[in-house]
N, C-alpha and C positions, 0 to 999 in steps of 0.2 A: 648552269655554268659548267663548262668542260672541266674534267678532272683527269689528270694523268697519274695513275698509280705507280708506285715504285716497283712493284712486282713485275719482273721481266723487262723493265725499262731503265735499269741503272747500268752504269759502266764506269770505267776508270780512265777514260781518254776524252779530251776535247778533239773529236775525230770528225772531220767534215765528210768522210766517206760513209758514215752511218746514216741510214735512212731515218727521216723524221718520224717520231712516234706520236706527235700531236701537231696540228696546224691550227693557228688562231688568227683572227682578223686584228688589224690595228685598232687599239682601244678596247678590245674585248677582255673582260676579266676571266681568268682561268686559275685552276688550283693545281699545284704540283706537290706530290707526296715525296718526301726525301727520307733516306736512311741515315743513321748516324755514321760518324767517321770511321768506326771500327766494325761496320757491317752487322751490327746488332748481335754480336756474339756474346756480349756481357749481359747477363740477366740478374746477377746478384753480386754482393761484395765477396762471395766465396769464389767467384770467377776471376782468376788472375790472368792477365793478358800475356801469354807466352807464345812463342812461335808454334808450339805444339797445338795449343787450343785455337790458334789463328789459322790453322790449315783449313782450306786450301789457299788462303789469301797470302800466306807468308812465303810461298815458294816462288816468288817473283822479285825482280829488282827494277824499280822500287816495289815494295810490297803493295798489294791491292788494298789501299785505304782511301778514305774520302770518296765514296761512291757518289756519282752525280747522275741525276735523272735527266733524260732527254735523248736526242735533241728536239727542241720545239721550233717549228717553222712559223715565222711571222710573215703573214701574207703582205706582199708589196715591198718588202725590204730587199734592197739590192746592194751589190758591191759598191762602195763609195758613199753609202749612207751612214748615219748614226742611228742606233737603236736606243731609245730611252726606256729603261725598265722601271716602271712604277711599282714600288713594293707596297702593297695594300695591307697585308696582314701576315704575321708569322705566328703560328700556333704550335709551340713545342709539345712533345709528348709529356706525360705526367711524371716521368723520371728522366734524369740526365745522368751521365757517367763521367767521372774523371779517373784516369788511370796513370799510374807512375810505372813506366816500363823500364826494366833494367837496360842501362846503356844510353837511355834517352834523357835529355834535359841537362841544364848547365851544372847541376849538382849531383849528377849520377855517380861521380867518383869522389864525392866529398869525404874527407877524412874527419872533418869536424862533426858532420851529421851523416854517418854512414847509412842510416835507415832511409835516407832520401834516394838511395840507389834503387829502391823498390825491390820486388814488385808490390804494388798496392792498388786496390780498387775502392772507390767510394761512390755510392749511389746518392744522388741529389734528388730529393723529392720536390715536385713542383705543385703548387696549389693555385687554383684559379684566382683571378683578380676581379675588379668591378664589372668587367665585360661578361663574366661567367665562364671564360676560358683562360688558358695560360698565357695568352699574348701579352697580358698586363698583370700576370700573377707574381708569385714569390718563389724564391729558391730556399728550401729548408736545408741548411748545412748540418745542424744538430738541434737539440732541444733548446738551445739558448741563442743560436745565431741564425739569422735569416736575412735576406735582402731581396730587392725587387729584381725579377727577371728582366733582361734586356736582350731579347732574341735577335739574331742577325744571321745572314747567309754567309757562311765562311768561304765557300768555293762557288764561283759563278763566272760565266763568260760566254762570249760568242766565239765560234771556231775561227782560228787564225787562217790566213790566206792559203798556206800550203803546208805548214808544219803541224805536227801532232804532239800535244803536250799531255803529260799525265795529270790526273786530278789531284795527286798528292804533292808533287814537286813542281808542277808547271806554274809559272807566273809570266804573263806576257801582257802587252798593252790593252788587249780586249778581254782579259779575264785571267782566272787562275785561283790558286789557294792563297787568298789574301788575308783571311781571318780578320776582316775589317769590321769593327763594331758599328760603323756608321752605314753599313749596307743593311738597313733595318726598316721597319714599318715607317712609312711616311717619306722615305728617301727616294730620290730618283737617280738611277745609275745610268751614265752615258757610256756607250760602248761602240767602237767602230764595227762596221759590218763588212765582211769580206766575201760573202756568198749569198745567193738568192735565198731569202727566208731567214738569213742571219745564222740560224742553228744555235740556239741557246741551250746551255746546260746549267744545272745548279744542284747543290747539295751541301752536306757538311754544315748543317745549321748548328749554332751554339746557343744554348739557353742564356748564357751570360759568359763574360770573359773579362779579366783584367788586362790592361795594356801590357803588351809584349808576349802574352800567353807564356809566362815565365817557365812553367814546368814542362812545356811542350804539349800539354793537354788542357783543353778548356772544358766547359760543361757541354759535353758531346751529347746530341739528342736527335732523334728522328722528329719530323715535323710535317705540317701542312703549310704551304706558302701560297698566298693569293697575289697574283701579279696582273699587270696589263702592260702593253708595249706601244710606244709611239715611234714613228719614223721621221727623222730629220733628213731630208733629201740633200744629196750632194754636199756632204759636210764631213770633215775629218778632224780628229784630235790626236795629240801625241801619246796620250795614255788615258785610262779610264778616269772619269770625273763623277762626283757626287753632288747633288743639290739637295739641301735640307731646307726647312722652312725659313731659317734665319741665317744660313751661311752656305758657302760653296766650298768644296774640298777637292783638291787635286791629289790623286793617288800616284804613288810610284813605288816600285820594288827594285832594290839594288843592294849591293854589298861591296864595301863596308857601309855601315849605317849612314855615314856622312854623305856618301854619294846619293843615297836614296833621298835624304833631306834636301840636298842641293838641287837635284833634278825635279823634285816635287815643287819647290819654291820657284824655280825658273819657269816651269810649265804653268804654275798658278799666275805668275806675272804675265805670261803670254796671254792667258785667258782673260784677265781683267783689263789688259791693255787693248787687246784686239776686239773684245766684245762689249766692254763697258766704257770705252773712250778715256780711260785713265792714262795720263802721260807716263812714259817709262820712268822718269825721275821721281814723279809723285808715288808711283807704285813701289819703287825701290826704297824710298824714305819712309812711307807709311808702314810697310812690312817691318822695318827696323824699329819703329817707334811706337806703334799701336799695341798696347798690352792685350788686346783681344785677338790679335793674330796668334794662331796656334800651329804647332807641328805635333801631330798625334802619332805616336809609335804604336801601331796596331799589333804587329807581330815581329818578334825577334827570335824565332826558333832557330837554333844553331844546328842545322843539318848540312851535310856536305852538298854543295851545289844549290842550296836554297837561299833565296834572297830575303832581306828584311823589307817589310811593307810599312810605309808611312803615309800620312795625309797632311798636306798644307791647307789649313782652314782659314777662310777670310769671311768676316761678318758682312752680310748683305747691306746693312744700314750704311756702310761706308762706300758702297758702289754708286756714288751720287754725282760724279764728275760729268 
């Protein structure tokens, strides 16, 4: 199985001008090594993330965070196709990191809890699960509290047609920093293709994360990711989509939050109407009445120019019209 190491192969742009660093055939499994969102600079809880310790990454606007590995060339993919990314396995490193950075987060200036302004670093230990690795392991918060890891790819995408987006603040129909917990093992991610080979980048794996990524940092971790890709010829979608075993999810990023929700639901309706034969009025009423319809608020990090990411999720068992 081909493996792309992170060393020498990471960057901070979804840049179609960059030469591919790996070429794979349609349906071929391959391994991608990723770095954590803060470039691996934190090694212990004594390391506090300041602009000084973060040099040379902090001397840029935006800062060089969320490194992504790639681009990966998918043989046979052409402009006007869709690339379906099959996420086979995500194996986080044995430790993850959460940092509270001064000035970041919704409570950075809290008068009630001034300590939440940081700085603070916490190391999260990961232990293997039944598989023998951390893909299904546990996160140890302290000697009393632990929970199951739920690793996912935080930043992933296919290069846009002509624009270049940063891996930190970029969010666009075919990729970006979504921090969506459903881009995980077993999921299929559908992305528009704008260039020969697609040019796929990914990184910023999270070992686990609560909805909204409230503090502006999740369980940041380096990882190995096993993927394969399929090509759907001559097909286009308005924004990235996810297929899980039991549901479909329409992603959308926008701001304010209500616009992200509205556009995700409208594009979900278009999906189930055009591809599953459900009548518009039925789709409209089922979404309003079925208690299993969900809107997931994946990320609500409040940065200037950054959008919120949501997913409108519909159970497959009701796609029966």
